[in-house]
Jmol script that loads the backbone (N, CA, C; Angstrom):
load data "model"
ATOM      1  N   MET A   1      14.356 -22.732 -12.281  1.00  0.00           N
ATOM      2  CA  MET A   1      13.436 -23.254 -13.230  1.00  0.00           C
ATOM      3  C   MET A   1      12.736 -22.065 -13.889  1.00  0.00           C
ATOM      4  N   SER A   2      12.490 -22.151 -15.161  1.00  0.00           N
ATOM      5  CA  SER A   2      11.750 -21.098 -15.851  1.00  0.00           C
ATOM      6  C   SER A   2      10.763 -21.728 -16.824  1.00  0.00           C
ATOM      7  N   PHE A   3       9.712 -20.995 -17.097  1.00  0.00           N
ATOM      8  CA  PHE A   3       8.676 -21.459 -18.012  1.00  0.00           C
ATOM      9  C   PHE A   3       8.547 -20.480 -19.160  1.00  0.00           C
ATOM     10  N   VAL A   4       8.274 -20.998 -20.312  1.00  0.00           N
ATOM     11  CA  VAL A   4       7.944 -20.159 -21.460  1.00  0.00           C
ATOM     12  C   VAL A   4       6.596 -20.646 -21.963  1.00  0.00           C
ATOM     13  N   VAL A   5       5.649 -19.714 -21.989  1.00  0.00           N
ATOM     14  CA  VAL A   5       4.296 -20.074 -22.395  1.00  0.00           C
ATOM     15  C   VAL A   5       3.873 -19.153 -23.527  1.00  0.00           C
ATOM     16  N   GLU A   6       3.355 -19.736 -24.559  1.00  0.00           N
ATOM     17  CA  GLU A   6       2.839 -18.939 -25.667  1.00  0.00           C
ATOM     18  C   GLU A   6       1.320 -18.961 -25.616  1.00  0.00           C
ATOM     19  N   ILE A   7       0.738 -17.780 -25.647  1.00  0.00           N
ATOM     20  CA  ILE A   7      -0.725 -17.688 -25.641  1.00  0.00           C
ATOM     21  C   ILE A   7      -1.162 -16.726 -26.739  1.00  0.00           C
ATOM     22  N   GLN A   8      -2.376 -16.890 -27.166  1.00  0.00           N
ATOM     23  CA  GLN A   8      -2.950 -15.967 -28.138  1.00  0.00           C
ATOM     24  C   GLN A   8      -3.632 -14.840 -27.374  1.00  0.00           C
ATOM     25  N   PRO A   9      -3.251 -13.589 -27.626  1.00  0.00           N
ATOM     26  CA  PRO A   9      -3.890 -12.487 -26.907  1.00  0.00           C
ATOM     27  C   PRO A   9      -5.367 -12.385 -27.285  1.00  0.00           C
ATOM     28  N   GLU A  10      -6.167 -12.142 -26.271  1.00  0.00           N
ATOM     29  CA  GLU A  10      -7.609 -12.027 -26.481  1.00  0.00           C
ATOM     30  C   GLU A  10      -7.950 -10.557 -26.697  1.00  0.00           C
ATOM     31  N   VAL A  11      -8.590 -10.255 -27.794  1.00  0.00           N
ATOM     32  CA  VAL A  11      -8.963  -8.887 -28.103  1.00  0.00           C
ATOM     33  C   VAL A  11     -10.320  -8.601 -27.453  1.00  0.00           C
ATOM     34  N   LEU A  12     -10.343  -7.575 -26.611  1.00  0.00           N
ATOM     35  CA  LEU A  12     -11.578  -7.212 -25.931  1.00  0.00           C
ATOM     36  C   LEU A  12     -12.356  -6.215 -26.775  1.00  0.00           C
ATOM     37  N   PRO A  13     -13.686  -6.263 -26.691  1.00  0.00           N
ATOM     38  CA  PRO A  13     -14.480  -5.309 -27.468  1.00  0.00           C
ATOM     39  C   PRO A  13     -14.312  -3.889 -26.920  1.00  0.00           C
ATOM     40  N   LYS A  14     -14.338  -2.915 -27.812  1.00  0.00           N
ATOM     41  CA  LYS A  14     -14.192  -1.521 -27.407  1.00  0.00           C
ATOM     42  C   LYS A  14     -15.512  -1.014 -26.830  1.00  0.00           C
ATOM     43  N   THR A  15     -15.415  -0.255 -25.748  1.00  0.00           N
ATOM     44  CA  THR A  15     -16.602   0.349 -25.138  1.00  0.00           C
ATOM     45  C   THR A  15     -16.324   1.816 -24.865  1.00  0.00           C
ATOM     46  N   ASP A  16     -17.393   2.572 -24.663  1.00  0.00           N
ATOM     47  CA  ASP A  16     -17.257   3.988 -24.338  1.00  0.00           C
ATOM     48  C   ASP A  16     -17.182   4.225 -22.839  1.00  0.00           C
ATOM     49  N   ASN A  17     -17.381   3.171 -22.040  1.00  0.00           N
ATOM     50  CA  ASN A  17     -17.364   3.302 -20.587  1.00  0.00           C
ATOM     51  C   ASN A  17     -15.927   3.293 -20.069  1.00  0.00           C
ATOM     52  N   SER A  18     -15.652   4.178 -19.144  1.00  0.00           N
ATOM     53  CA  SER A  18     -14.349   4.185 -18.487  1.00  0.00           C
ATOM     54  C   SER A  18     -14.572   4.489 -17.008  1.00  0.00           C
ATOM     55  N   VAL A  19     -13.725   3.955 -16.171  1.00  0.00           N
ATOM     56  CA  VAL A  19     -13.851   4.135 -14.728  1.00  0.00           C
ATOM     57  C   VAL A  19     -12.520   4.611 -14.187  1.00  0.00           C
ATOM     58  N   GLY A  20     -12.553   5.662 -13.353  1.00  0.00           N
ATOM     59  CA  GLY A  20     -11.344   6.138 -12.687  1.00  0.00           C
ATOM     60  C   GLY A  20     -11.225   5.475 -11.331  1.00  0.00           C
ATOM     61  N   ILE A  21      -9.995   5.220 -10.903  1.00  0.00           N
ATOM     62  CA  ILE A  21      -9.753   4.561  -9.618  1.00  0.00           C
ATOM     63  C   ILE A  21      -8.841   5.447  -8.778  1.00  0.00           C
ATOM     64  N   ASP A  22      -9.261   5.676  -7.513  1.00  0.00           N
ATOM     65  CA  ASP A  22      -8.457   6.440  -6.567  1.00  0.00           C
ATOM     66  C   ASP A  22      -8.036   5.500  -5.451  1.00  0.00           C
ATOM     67  N   LEU A  23      -6.724   5.267  -5.306  1.00  0.00           N
ATOM     68  CA  LEU A  23      -6.224   4.393  -4.255  1.00  0.00           C
ATOM     69  C   LEU A  23      -5.971   5.211  -3.005  1.00  0.00           C
ATOM     70  N   GLY A  24      -6.402   4.674  -1.860  1.00  0.00           N
ATOM     71  CA  GLY A  24      -6.219   5.380  -0.599  1.00  0.00           C
ATOM     72  C   GLY A  24      -5.841   4.431   0.507  1.00  0.00           C
ATOM     73  N   ILE A  25      -5.934   4.924   1.746  1.00  0.00           N
ATOM     74  CA  ILE A  25      -5.552   4.086   2.879  1.00  0.00           C
ATOM     75  C   ILE A  25      -6.782   3.584   3.618  1.00  0.00           C
ATOM     76  N   LYS A  26      -7.703   4.470   3.985  1.00  0.00           N
ATOM     77  CA  LYS A  26      -8.902   4.010   4.705  1.00  0.00           C
ATOM     78  C   LYS A  26      -9.790   3.175   3.800  1.00  0.00           C
ATOM     79  N   THR A  27     -10.086   3.674   2.627  1.00  0.00           N
ATOM     80  CA  THR A  27     -10.762   2.855   1.616  1.00  0.00           C
ATOM     81  C   THR A  27      -9.698   2.542   0.582  1.00  0.00           C
ATOM     82  N   PHE A  28      -9.487   1.263   0.348  1.00  0.00           N
ATOM     83  CA  PHE A  28      -8.383   0.834  -0.505  1.00  0.00           C
ATOM     84  C   PHE A  28      -8.504   1.410  -1.908  1.00  0.00           C
ATOM     85  N   ALA A  29      -9.712   1.347  -2.477  1.00  0.00           N
ATOM     86  CA  ALA A  29      -9.935   1.897  -3.817  1.00  0.00           C
ATOM     87  C   ALA A  29     -11.328   2.499  -3.884  1.00  0.00           C
ATOM     88  N   THR A  30     -11.441   3.638  -4.530  1.00  0.00           N
ATOM     89  CA  THR A  30     -12.727   4.278  -4.775  1.00  0.00           C
ATOM     90  C   THR A  30     -12.841   4.498  -6.274  1.00  0.00           C
ATOM     91  N   PHE A  31     -13.913   3.969  -6.857  1.00  0.00           N
ATOM     92  CA  PHE A  31     -14.132   4.106  -8.288  1.00  0.00           C
ATOM     93  C   PHE A  31     -14.915   5.374  -8.575  1.00  0.00           C
ATOM     94  N   SER A  32     -14.820   5.876  -9.788  1.00  0.00           N
ATOM     95  CA  SER A  32     -15.489   7.120 -10.155  1.00  0.00           C
ATOM     96  C   SER A  32     -17.006   7.000 -10.120  1.00  0.00           C
ATOM     97  N   ASP A  33     -17.541   5.776 -10.144  1.00  0.00           N
ATOM     98  CA  ASP A  33     -18.988   5.618 -10.051  1.00  0.00           C
ATOM     99  C   ASP A  33     -19.473   5.555  -8.605  1.00  0.00           C
ATOM    100  N   GLY A  34     -18.546   5.729  -7.615  1.00  0.00           N
ATOM    101  CA  GLY A  34     -18.922   5.777  -6.208  1.00  0.00           C
ATOM    102  C   GLY A  34     -18.708   4.483  -5.446  1.00  0.00           C
ATOM    103  N   THR A  35     -18.366   3.406  -6.125  1.00  0.00           N
ATOM    104  CA  THR A  35     -18.132   2.128  -5.467  1.00  0.00           C
ATOM    105  C   THR A  35     -16.841   2.205  -4.660  1.00  0.00           C
ATOM    106  N   LYS A  36     -16.888   1.695  -3.402  1.00  0.00           N
ATOM    107  CA  LYS A  36     -15.707   1.713  -2.542  1.00  0.00           C
ATOM    108  C   LYS A  36     -15.300   0.291  -2.194  1.00  0.00           C
ATOM    109  N   VAL A  37     -14.001   0.044  -2.171  1.00  0.00           N
ATOM    110  CA  VAL A  37     -13.452  -1.249  -1.793  1.00  0.00           C
ATOM    111  C   VAL A  37     -12.659  -1.039  -0.512  1.00  0.00           C
ATOM    112  N   ASP A  38     -13.037  -1.748   0.563  1.00  0.00           N
ATOM    113  CA  ASP A  38     -12.338  -1.606   1.836  1.00  0.00           C
ATOM    114  C   ASP A  38     -10.951  -2.226   1.774  1.00  0.00           C
ATOM    115  N   ALA A  39     -10.065  -1.721   2.613  1.00  0.00           N
ATOM    116  CA  ALA A  39      -8.706  -2.249   2.686  1.00  0.00           C
ATOM    117  C   ALA A  39      -8.723  -3.627   3.346  1.00  0.00           C
ATOM    118  N   PRO A  40      -7.882  -4.527   2.893  1.00  0.00           N
ATOM    119  CA  PRO A  40      -7.794  -5.852   3.515  1.00  0.00           C
ATOM    120  C   PRO A  40      -7.334  -5.749   4.970  1.00  0.00           C
ATOM    121  N   LYS A  41      -7.731  -6.708   5.810  1.00  0.00           N
ATOM    122  CA  LYS A  41      -7.398  -6.662   7.235  1.00  0.00           C
ATOM    123  C   LYS A  41      -5.905  -6.611   7.521  1.00  0.00           C
ATOM    124  N   PRO A  42      -5.068  -7.399   6.821  1.00  0.00           N
ATOM    125  CA  PRO A  42      -3.635  -7.304   7.121  1.00  0.00           C
ATOM    126  C   PRO A  42      -3.090  -5.896   6.885  1.00  0.00           C
ATOM    127  N   LEU A  43      -3.628  -5.213   5.909  1.00  0.00           N
ATOM    128  CA  LEU A  43      -3.178  -3.858   5.614  1.00  0.00           C
ATOM    129  C   LEU A  43      -3.561  -2.919   6.753  1.00  0.00           C
ATOM    130  N   LYS A  44      -4.789  -3.038   7.266  1.00  0.00           N
ATOM    131  CA  LYS A  44      -5.227  -2.180   8.368  1.00  0.00           C
ATOM    132  C   LYS A  44      -4.352  -2.387   9.599  1.00  0.00           C
ATOM    133  N   LYS A  45      -4.004  -3.648   9.868  1.00  0.00           N
ATOM    134  CA  LYS A  45      -3.170  -3.968  11.026  1.00  0.00           C
ATOM    135  C   LYS A  45      -1.787  -3.327  10.870  1.00  0.00           C
ATOM    136  N   ARG A  46      -1.238  -3.400   9.673  1.00  0.00           N
ATOM    137  CA  ARG A  46       0.084  -2.821   9.437  1.00  0.00           C
ATOM    138  C   ARG A  46       0.056  -1.305   9.508  1.00  0.00           C
ATOM    139  N   ILE A  47      -1.034  -0.703   9.073  1.00  0.00           N
ATOM    140  CA  ILE A  47      -1.141   0.759   9.141  1.00  0.00           C
ATOM    141  C   ILE A  47      -1.157   1.211  10.596  1.00  0.00           C
ATOM    142  N   LYS A  48      -1.863   0.471  11.459  1.00  0.00           N
ATOM    143  CA  LYS A  48      -1.888   0.813  12.888  1.00  0.00           C
ATOM    144  C   LYS A  48      -0.485   0.726  13.488  1.00  0.00           C
ATOM    145  N   LYS A  49       0.263  -0.305  13.115  1.00  0.00           N
ATOM    146  CA  LYS A  49       1.618  -0.441  13.635  1.00  0.00           C
ATOM    147  C   LYS A  49       2.497   0.698  13.135  1.00  0.00           C
ATOM    148  N   TYR A  50       2.309   1.093  11.874  1.00  0.00           N
ATOM    149  CA  TYR A  50       3.067   2.210  11.314  1.00  0.00           C
ATOM    150  C   TYR A  50       2.766   3.501  12.072  1.00  0.00           C
ATOM    151  N   GLN A  51       1.492   3.710  12.420  1.00  0.00           N
ATOM    152  CA  GLN A  51       1.113   4.899  13.186  1.00  0.00           C
ATOM    153  C   GLN A  51       1.782   4.891  14.559  1.00  0.00           C
ATOM    154  N   LYS A  52       1.822   3.721  15.186  1.00  0.00           N
ATOM    155  CA  LYS A  52       2.428   3.595  16.508  1.00  0.00           C
ATOM    156  C   LYS A  52       3.928   3.897  16.441  1.00  0.00           C
ATOM    157  N   LEU A  53       4.608   3.358  15.429  1.00  0.00           N
ATOM    158  CA  LEU A  53       6.035   3.623  15.273  1.00  0.00           C
ATOM    159  C   LEU A  53       6.306   5.100  14.996  1.00  0.00           C
ATOM    160  N   SER A  54       5.461   5.717  14.184  1.00  0.00           N
ATOM    161  CA  SER A  54       5.633   7.136  13.865  1.00  0.00           C
ATOM    162  C   SER A  54       5.433   8.005  15.096  1.00  0.00           C
ATOM    163  N   LYS A  55       4.440   7.651  15.902  1.00  0.00           N
ATOM    164  CA  LYS A  55       4.178   8.413  17.126  1.00  0.00           C
ATOM    165  C   LYS A  55       5.352   8.279  18.088  1.00  0.00           C
ATOM    166  N   SER A  56       5.900   7.065  18.185  1.00  0.00           N
ATOM    167  CA  SER A  56       7.058   6.838  19.044  1.00  0.00           C
ATOM    168  C   SER A  56       8.234   7.688  18.576  1.00  0.00           C
ATOM    169  N   LEU A  57       8.419   7.789  17.270  1.00  0.00           N
ATOM    170  CA  LEU A  57       9.504   8.600  16.711  1.00  0.00           C
ATOM    171  C   LEU A  57       9.322  10.075  17.054  1.00  0.00           C
ATOM    172  N   SER A  58       8.089  10.552  17.027  1.00  0.00           N
ATOM    173  CA  SER A  58       7.848  11.974  17.269  1.00  0.00           C
ATOM    174  C   SER A  58       8.152  12.385  18.710  1.00  0.00           C
ATOM    175  N   HIS A  59       8.178  11.419  19.630  1.00  0.00           N
ATOM    176  CA  HIS A  59       8.467  11.729  21.032  1.00  0.00           C
ATOM    177  C   HIS A  59       9.967  11.739  21.341  1.00  0.00           C
ATOM    178  N   LYS A  60      10.781  11.340  20.395  1.00  0.00           N
ATOM    179  CA  LYS A  60      12.230  11.292  20.601  1.00  0.00           C
ATOM    180  C   LYS A  60      12.856  12.653  20.301  1.00  0.00           C
ATOM    181  N   THR A  61      14.017  12.910  20.902  1.00  0.00           N
ATOM    182  CA  THR A  61      14.750  14.145  20.666  1.00  0.00           C
ATOM    183  C   THR A  61      15.564  13.988  19.388  1.00  0.00           C
ATOM    184  N   LYS A  62      15.388  14.946  18.465  1.00  0.00           N
ATOM    185  CA  LYS A  62      16.096  14.876  17.191  1.00  0.00           C
ATOM    186  C   LYS A  62      17.607  14.862  17.415  1.00  0.00           C
ATOM    187  N   GLY A  63      18.268  13.979  16.668  1.00  0.00           N
ATOM    188  CA  GLY A  63      19.717  13.895  16.751  1.00  0.00           C
ATOM    189  C   GLY A  63      20.221  12.883  17.756  1.00  0.00           C
ATOM    190  N   SER A  64      19.339  12.382  18.637  1.00  0.00           N
ATOM    191  CA  SER A  64      19.792  11.415  19.636  1.00  0.00           C
ATOM    192  C   SER A  64      19.928  10.030  19.014  1.00  0.00           C
ATOM    193  N   LYS A  65      20.600   9.155  19.740  1.00  0.00           N
ATOM    194  CA  LYS A  65      20.812   7.797  19.259  1.00  0.00           C
ATOM    195  C   LYS A  65      19.478   7.048  19.181  1.00  0.00           C
ATOM    196  N   ARG A  66      18.614   7.263  20.175  1.00  0.00           N
ATOM    197  CA  ARG A  66      17.305   6.600  20.174  1.00  0.00           C
ATOM    198  C   ARG A  66      16.436   7.100  19.021  1.00  0.00           C
ATOM    199  N   TYR A  67      16.573   8.380  18.687  1.00  0.00           N
ATOM    200  CA  TYR A  67      15.841   8.940  17.543  1.00  0.00           C
ATOM    201  C   TYR A  67      16.268   8.229  16.262  1.00  0.00           C
ATOM    202  N   GLU A  68      17.559   8.029  16.083  1.00  0.00           N
ATOM    203  CA  GLU A  68      18.064   7.371  14.877  1.00  0.00           C
ATOM    204  C   GLU A  68      17.593   5.924  14.792  1.00  0.00           C
ATOM    205  N   LYS A  69      17.560   5.223  15.945  1.00  0.00           N
ATOM    206  CA  LYS A  69      17.056   3.850  15.962  1.00  0.00           C
ATOM    207  C   LYS A  69      15.581   3.814  15.569  1.00  0.00           C
ATOM    208  N   ALA A  70      14.797   4.725  16.145  1.00  0.00           N
ATOM    209  CA  ALA A  70      13.361   4.777  15.852  1.00  0.00           C
ATOM    210  C   ALA A  70      13.132   5.169  14.393  1.00  0.00           C
ATOM    211  N   ARG A  71      13.937   6.102  13.882  1.00  0.00           N
ATOM    212  CA  ARG A  71      13.792   6.528  12.490  1.00  0.00           C
ATOM    213  C   ARG A  71      14.079   5.356  11.545  1.00  0.00           C
ATOM    214  N   ALA A  72      15.100   4.574  11.874  1.00  0.00           N
ATOM    215  CA  ALA A  72      15.434   3.410  11.049  1.00  0.00           C
ATOM    216  C   ALA A  72      14.295   2.384  11.092  1.00  0.00           C
ATOM    217  N   ARG A  73      13.699   2.191  12.282  1.00  0.00           N
ATOM    218  CA  ARG A  73      12.578   1.258  12.411  1.00  0.00           C
ATOM    219  C   ARG A  73      11.397   1.699  11.551  1.00  0.00           C
ATOM    220  N   VAL A  74      11.092   3.004  11.588  1.00  0.00           N
ATOM    221  CA  VAL A  74       9.976   3.539  10.804  1.00  0.00           C
ATOM    222  C   VAL A  74      10.265   3.393   9.311  1.00  0.00           C
ATOM    223  N   ALA A  75      11.479   3.688   8.891  1.00  0.00           N
ATOM    224  CA  ALA A  75      11.839   3.590   7.474  1.00  0.00           C
ATOM    225  C   ALA A  75      11.743   2.152   6.982  1.00  0.00           C
ATOM    226  N   LYS A  76      12.218   1.214   7.794  1.00  0.00           N
ATOM    227  CA  LYS A  76      12.180  -0.194   7.420  1.00  0.00           C
ATOM    228  C   LYS A  76      10.732  -0.679   7.312  1.00  0.00           C
ATOM    229  N   PHE A  77       9.907  -0.276   8.286  1.00  0.00           N
ATOM    230  CA  PHE A  77       8.510  -0.707   8.268  1.00  0.00           C
ATOM    231  C   PHE A  77       7.758  -0.042   7.117  1.00  0.00           C
ATOM    232  N   HIS A  78       8.099   1.212   6.809  1.00  0.00           N
ATOM    233  CA  HIS A  78       7.456   1.923   5.705  1.00  0.00           C
ATOM    234  C   HIS A  78       7.708   1.204   4.379  1.00  0.00           C
ATOM    235  N   ALA A  79       8.918   0.697   4.207  1.00  0.00           N
ATOM    236  CA  ALA A  79       9.248  -0.041   2.980  1.00  0.00           C
ATOM    237  C   ALA A  79       8.394  -1.301   2.880  1.00  0.00           C
ATOM    238  N   LYS A  80       8.215  -2.004   4.010  1.00  0.00           N
ATOM    239  CA  LYS A  80       7.368  -3.202   4.015  1.00  0.00           C
ATOM    240  C   LYS A  80       5.920  -2.835   3.718  1.00  0.00           C
ATOM    241  N   LEU A  81       5.455  -1.727   4.301  1.00  0.00           N
ATOM    242  CA  LEU A  81       4.075  -1.290   4.087  1.00  0.00           C
ATOM    243  C   LEU A  81       3.858  -0.933   2.625  1.00  0.00           C
ATOM    244  N   LYS A  82       4.809  -0.256   2.016  1.00  0.00           N
ATOM    245  CA  LYS A  82       4.696   0.106   0.605  1.00  0.00           C
ATOM    246  C   LYS A  82       4.654  -1.152  -0.262  1.00  0.00           C
ATOM    247  N   ASP A  83       5.478  -2.140   0.082  1.00  0.00           N
ATOM    248  CA  ASP A  83       5.481  -3.402  -0.650  1.00  0.00           C
ATOM    249  C   ASP A  83       4.132  -4.096  -0.531  1.00  0.00           C
ATOM    250  N   THR A  84       3.531  -4.058   0.658  1.00  0.00           N
ATOM    251  CA  THR A  84       2.213  -4.658   0.872  1.00  0.00           C
ATOM    252  C   THR A  84       1.166  -3.947   0.044  1.00  0.00           C
ATOM    253  N   LEU A  85       1.213  -2.622   0.020  1.00  0.00           N
ATOM    254  CA  LEU A  85       0.259  -1.865  -0.797  1.00  0.00           C
ATOM    255  C   LEU A  85       0.381  -2.223  -2.267  1.00  0.00           C
ATOM    256  N   ASP A  86       1.619  -2.331  -2.743  1.00  0.00           N
ATOM    257  CA  ASP A  86       1.837  -2.690  -4.137  1.00  0.00           C
ATOM    258  C   ASP A  86       1.299  -4.068  -4.443  1.00  0.00           C
ATOM    259  N   ARG A  87       1.490  -5.009  -3.496  1.00  0.00           N
ATOM    260  CA  ARG A  87       1.029  -6.369  -3.716  1.00  0.00           C
ATOM    261  C   ARG A  87      -0.505  -6.440  -3.765  1.00  0.00           C
ATOM    262  N   PHE A  88      -1.183  -5.684  -2.887  1.00  0.00           N
ATOM    263  CA  PHE A  88      -2.640  -5.694  -2.888  1.00  0.00           C
ATOM    264  C   PHE A  88      -3.236  -4.983  -4.099  1.00  0.00           C
ATOM    265  N   SER A  89      -2.501  -4.020  -4.641  1.00  0.00           N
ATOM    266  CA  SER A  89      -3.057  -3.232  -5.732  1.00  0.00           C
ATOM    267  C   SER A  89      -2.872  -3.884  -7.104  1.00  0.00           C
ATOM    268  N   THR A  90      -2.067  -4.931  -7.202  1.00  0.00           N
ATOM    269  CA  THR A  90      -1.903  -5.576  -8.505  1.00  0.00           C
ATOM    270  C   THR A  90      -2.724  -6.823  -8.620  1.00  0.00           C
TER     271      THR A  90
END
end "model"
wireframe off; spacefill off
backbone 0.3
color backbone group
């Protein structure tokens, strides 16, 4: 199913004010005026799991079969984490 919707674009008034945004992990977004937005709880939980997987990977011997399994787990989870970050930031 697909939808086609026609809307009239709304023209916003021009202003001289501008705000810069810095995206991070501990604070999700920091604005140039000093306002901070905390990261959502699901994101914090996933970051902790990512840290745990990364630490587990660092204890493995490079080149071993278990290292490759752990590396694949970290890569797969990293892709999910990146997708979550993208979803929260839009």
